[in-house]
N, C-alpha and C positions, 0 to 999 in steps of 0.2 A: 435337095429339099425345095425344088422348084424355084430356087434363087431368092426366096422370100426373106432369108435371114443373112444373106451375104453382106449387105451393107445397110446401115440404118439403125435406128434406136428401137429397142423393145420397151414399150410402155407398160409398166407394171401397175395394175390396179388392185394389188393384193390388200391394200389398206382401206379400200372402200367396203362398205357393208353390202350384204347380199341383196337387199331389196332397194337399190338406188333407183330413183325416179328416172324414167327414160328421157324426159326432156332435159334434165340436168346432165345426164350422161352424154347426150348428143351435143349439148353446148360445150361441155368439157372437151370432148373429142375434136370438135371443130376448132376450138381455140388452141388446143395442143398441136394439132396437125398444122395449122397456119403458123404457129410460133416456131416450130421446128422445120419450116419450109418443106413440109411433106416428107420428112425423113423418118417417120415412124413406119417401121416395116412389119410389126406385129404387136399384138396386145396380149399381155399375160394377166391372168386372174385365177384366184382359187375359189371362186363362187360359181356354182352351177347356174343360178338364175342370171347372173351377170354375163356368163358365157352365152346363154340363149339370147339375151338382149343385144349383146355385141354382134352376134351372128347376123342379126337383122338390121343393125344400125350402121355398121361400117363395112367397108370393102377391104378388110385386112384379115390375115390369118389370126385365129384366136388360140393362144397357148393356155392350156388348162393344167392345173395341179391341185392336189388336195393335201392338206396337212392333217394327218390323222394318227393318233397314238394307239398302238396295240401293245398289250402287255408282254408279248414274247419277242419284241424286236425294238431296236433303237432307230430303225428306219421309219421316219414319219412323213416323208415327202412322196406322195403317191405310192404307198407301200404295197398295195395288192391289186390284183386284177379287177376287183370290185370297183375300186376308185377309177380305174381306166374306163371301165364300162360306163360309169356315171358321167364322166367327162365326155366320152364319145357320144353318149345319148343326148347330152346338153348341146353338142355342136362344136366342141373343140376339135380342130384339125391337127394340132400339135400337142403332145403330152410331155410335160416336164416332170422328171422323176430323179430320185436319188440313184446314182450309178456308182456309188462308192463300194468298197469291199465289205461293208457292214452286212451281216446276215439279215435276211427278211424273215417273216413269220415261217414257222415250220422248217427252219434251217435251210431256206432256199437262197442260193447265191444269185448275184446279179446276172450271171450267164444263164442259169436256168430260167430266171424270171424273164429276161429279155427274149430268149428264144420262144417262150410261151406267148408273150404278148405280141410279138411280131407275127406269129402264126394265127392268133386270134383276131388281130386288128391290122391286117396288111395295108389298109387304106390310110392309117395314121402315121404321122411323123413323130419321132421321139428325140427329145433333148435330154441328155444325161448330165446330171450335176455331179461334179467331182471336186475333191478337196486337196488331193496330194498327187505326187508323181506316181506313187504306187497304184492309186485309183486309175490313173491314165493308162499305165502299163497293163493293168488288169482288164480294162475294157477295150483295148486297142483293136482286138479282132472282132468286136461285136457290130461294128458299122452303124453306130448311132448317126442320126441325121445331123445333129449338132451337139457340141459339148460345151457346157457352161463350167467355167473354172471359178470356184469360190475361194480364192486365196490371193491376197494382195502382193505376196512376195515373189511371184513368178512373172516371167516375161514369155513371149511367144517361143523364143529359142529353147526354153526349158522343155517344151512339149513336142517340138518338131520331129524328134526321132521316134515318137510313140504314136503320133496321130497321122492318119491319112491326110495329106495336104488339102484334099477336096472337102474335108469336113469343116464347116464353119465353127469358129471358136467364139464363145461369148464370155467376156470377162465381166463378172458380176461385181464390179467395183469401179471406182473412178480411174480412168486411164491416165497414167502419169507419163512423164518424159522417158523413163526407162523402157516402157513398152513401145512408145512411138519411135524411139531412136534405136531400136534393136537392129544391129548391123546386118543380120540375115535378111531383113525385109526392107532395106533402103536401096 
């Protein structure tokens, strides 16, 4: 993934509203970048207008996602190709999506969905969000560009047998001593 997510913080702007003033956004980004000693490696947002603004305001990759509810699926994090098209059109270079074992609309599995989006959008990078070891095992052959683990009870060693070691892992929680002191990585 061109090394952009190997080290550093992903700044999530998901709680900002869609039409934030560009002056305020630029001030915020300058303050955050200096506060974290330039350790912000990417910015994540779920608003198309904000993606467009970020694309022209910062020299960082923009991660886009869409939360949308469909009646025939419980997947709501970038659930269909339509959302990926919208994000790509807005300027996101990385797409954040649900990579769990949950069925998508029209009974499409994550495998079918991933092969389709990789063929339609070969220029984009994809981060798959997972919740369980079963999810990890299920997507291990798909070659996501990064995997986000949304579960506080796991450490890196829980996943090492199922993930290509070259795939960046993103832990979407506060990193605790158990993760940092994992024997396999010291």
